[in-house]
C-alpha positions as CSV (number, residue, x, y, z in Angstrom):
1,M,35.0,60.9,156.4
2,A,35.4,61.0,152.6
3,V,34.8,64.4,150.9
4,I,34.5,64.8,147.2
5,L,35.5,68.3,145.9
6,F,34.0,68.9,142.5
7,D,33.8,71.8,139.9
8,G,30.5,73.4,140.9
9,V,29.9,75.0,137.5
10,C,30.6,71.9,135.4
11,N,27.4,70.2,134.1
12,F,29.3,66.8,133.8
13,C,30.6,67.1,137.4
14,N,27.2,68.0,138.7
15,S,25.5,65.1,137.0
16,T,28.2,62.8,138.3
17,I,27.7,64.1,141.9
18,N,23.9,63.6,141.5
19,Y,24.5,59.9,140.5
20,I,26.9,59.4,143.5
21,I,24.4,60.9,145.9
22,D,21.8,58.4,144.7
23,H,24.2,55.3,144.7
24,D,26.9,55.5,147.3
25,E,24.8,54.6,150.4
26,G,25.7,57.9,152.1
27,R,29.5,57.2,152.2
28,H,30.6,60.5,150.7
29,R,30.2,64.2,151.7
30,F,30.5,66.9,149.0
31,A,31.8,70.4,148.5
32,S,32.5,72.4,145.4
33,L,36.0,73.4,144.7
34,Q,34.7,77.0,144.7
35,S,33.3,76.8,148.2
36,E,35.0,78.2,151.3
37,F,35.7,74.6,152.5
38,G,37.1,73.6,149.1
39,Q,39.3,76.8,148.8
40,E,40.8,76.3,152.2
41,L,41.5,72.6,151.6
42,L,43.2,73.5,148.3
43,K,45.3,76.2,149.9
44,K,46.4,73.9,152.7
45,N,47.5,71.3,150.2
46,K,49.2,73.9,147.9
47,R,46.8,73.3,145.0
48,S,45.4,75.9,142.6
49,I,42.4,77.8,143.9
50,I,41.3,79.1,140.5
51,N,42.1,76.5,137.8
52,F,40.0,73.4,138.4
53,D,41.1,70.4,136.3
54,S,40.4,67.6,138.7
55,V,37.9,66.0,141.0
56,I,39.5,65.7,144.4
57,L,38.8,63.1,147.1
58,W,39.9,63.9,150.6
59,E,39.9,60.7,152.6
60,D,41.6,59.8,155.9
61,G,43.7,63.0,155.7
62,C,45.0,62.2,152.2
63,L,44.2,64.1,149.0
64,Y,43.6,62.1,145.8
65,E,43.3,63.7,142.4
66,K,42.3,62.9,138.8
67,S,42.0,59.2,138.0
68,E,43.1,58.0,141.4
69,A,40.3,60.1,143.0
70,A,37.8,58.9,140.4
71,L,38.6,55.2,140.9
72,R,38.6,55.5,144.7
73,I,35.2,57.1,144.5
74,A,33.9,54.6,142.0
75,K,34.7,51.6,144.2
76,H,32.0,52.7,146.6
77,V,29.3,53.6,144.1
78,K,26.7,51.0,142.9
79,G,27.0,50.5,139.2
80,W,30.6,51.8,139.1
81,K,32.4,49.4,141.4
82,W,33.8,47.4,138.4
83,L,35.8,50.5,137.5
84,W,38.1,49.8,140.5
85,A,39.8,47.1,138.3
86,F,41.4,49.9,136.3
87,R,43.6,50.8,139.3
88,F,46.1,48.3,137.9
89,L,46.7,50.4,134.8
90,P,49.7,52.7,135.0
91,L,48.8,56.1,136.5
92,F,50.1,58.0,133.4
93,L,47.7,56.1,131.2
94,R,44.7,56.6,133.5
95,D,45.5,60.3,133.9
96,R,45.9,60.7,130.1
97,V,42.2,59.6,129.7
98,Y,41.1,61.6,132.7
99,N,42.8,64.8,131.3
100,L,41.2,64.4,127.9
101,I,37.7,64.4,129.6
102,A,38.6,67.2,132.0
103,R,40.0,69.4,129.2
104,N,36.8,69.0,127.1
105,R,34.1,68.8,129.8
106,Y,32.8,72.3,129.3
107,T,32.7,71.9,125.5
108,W,31.0,68.5,125.6
109,F,28.7,69.0,128.5
110,G,28.3,72.7,129.1
111,K,28.8,75.0,132.1
112,R,26.6,76.7,134.6
113,E,26.8,80.3,135.8
114,A,26.8,79.3,139.4
115,C,27.5,76.2,141.6
116,R,24.7,73.7,142.2
117,L,22.5,74.1,145.2
118,P,21.7,70.9,147.1
119,S,18.1,70.0,147.8
120,L,16.9,70.1,151.4
121,E,17.4,66.3,151.6
122,E,21.0,66.6,150.2
123,R,22.2,69.5,152.4
124,A,23.3,67.3,155.3
125,R,25.8,65.6,152.9
126,F,27.4,68.9,151.8
127,V,30.3,70.3,153.8
128,G,30.7,74.0,154.5
């Protein structure tokens, strides 16, 4: 099972999750970083439970963050599979771009007061 942990109050993150839900053929499950599941997974893996600067992919018992998580997710999403080619770029370059977007996501895309609520159809794909 592949679980994507995302910032539930970030508009950019929520829009991205909506796109993935519509284009990944049911491969991923989802949880917000703020959810009980997300908080427990972060604690177990010694990650911050309050400062969210990365999407996290939990897959086959491994935790992937930042550009590595984004590229691993993209390789299974219609319309984004071509992004997997960027895995050959050095991690420090990929993460530099990722960090720029992450640092400015609230300013550029806005923020919600609460985490997104999945529709009835989507609920089966959300963990916790």
